C-alpha positions, 0 to 999 in steps of 0.5 A: 829257586824252585819257583824259577825252574817251574816258571822257566819250564812252563814258559818253554812249554808255552813257546813250544805249543805256540810254535806248533800252533803257528807253524802247524807242525802237527798237521799232516799234508801228505794227501794229494788232491789227485788221490781224492776219489770222486763221489758216486751218485749213490754217495751223494744222495741227499738224506730226508732230514737234510731235505726236511730242513732245507739244507740240501746244498749245505749237506752236499758241500759238507760231504764233498759232493758236487753242487746240484744244478739249480733250475732257473727262476721264471720271471714272466710276471 
């Protein structure tokens, strides 16, 4: 009988964790998009390590900065 109680308690715990995972009860979505402030130019300066490995665009995207303007390629050949 004790094993049945343990099995029953374990199954309810797994069901509860599954519900949290599916319905995201633990996720806090109280932050509005209007409260997010724009990044300043100094906050969006690309560090040297990102430039060295060629990941400037990924760094900007990861840190919430606007994408940089790319120069168009000249195809005069």
